[in-house]
C-alpha positions in Angstrom: 11.0 -1.3 22.5 9.4 -0.1 25.7 6.8 -2.1 27.5 3.6 -0.2 28.3 0.9 -1.1 30.9 -2.8 -0.8 30.6 -2.7 1.7 33.6 -0.4 4.0 31.8 -2.5 3.9 28.6 -5.5 4.6 30.8 -3.8 7.6 32.5 -2.7 8.9 28.9 -6.4 8.6 27.7 -7.8 10.4 30.6 -5.4 13.2 30.2 -6.3 13.3 26.4 -10.0 13.4 27.2 -9.7 16.3 29.6 -7.7 18.2 27.0 -4.5 18.5 29.1 -1.1 18.0 27.7 0.5 16.7 30.8 -0.3 13.2 32.3 0.6 11.8 35.7 1.4 8.2 35.4 0.5 5.6 38.1 4.0 5.4 39.3 4.0 9.2 40.0 6.1 10.2 37.1 4.8 13.2 34.9 5.0 13.4 31.2 4.3 16.6 29.1 3.5 16.2 25.5 4.0 19.0 22.7 0.7 18.6 21.2 -2.6 16.5 21.0 -1.3 14.9 17.9 1.9 13.8 19.8 -0.5 12.1 22.5 -2.5 10.4 19.7 0.6 8.9 18.1 2.0 7.7 21.5 -1.6 6.1 22.4 -1.4 4.2 18.9 2.1 2.9 20.0 0.9 2.0 23.5 -2.1 0.1 22.2 -0.1 -1.8 19.6 2.4 -2.7 22.2 -0.2 -3.9 24.8 -2.2 -5.8 22.0 -5.4 -3.6 22.0 -4.6 -2.5 18.4 -3.4 -4.5 15.5 -0.3 -2.9 14.0 -1.8 -3.0 10.5 -5.3 -1.9 10.7 -6.2 -0.7 7.3 -9.5 1.0 6.5 -11.1 0.2 3.0 -14.0 2.2 1.8 -16.4 0.6 -0.7 -17.0 2.1 -4.0 -19.7 1.7 -6.5 -20.5 2.5 -10.1 -23.8 3.2 -11.8 -22.6 1.2 -14.8 -22.5 4.1 -17.2 -19.3 5.2 -18.9 -18.8 9.0 -18.8 -17.7 9.7 -22.4 
């Protein structure tokens, strides 16, 4: 698995925020993405690798009932 740096993640976030599909990394290399969704997917991988995001962040939405059966 690749090792990412916080600087690389920051550069990718900046490019994503500006709406461009190409990022220039701190080491001078360039990377071009196919879509914004592709960038989002890579950002999640980078965040997980760096430790900014837990690998299994699940969202649970609360539900409620009025207590009546719908018969």
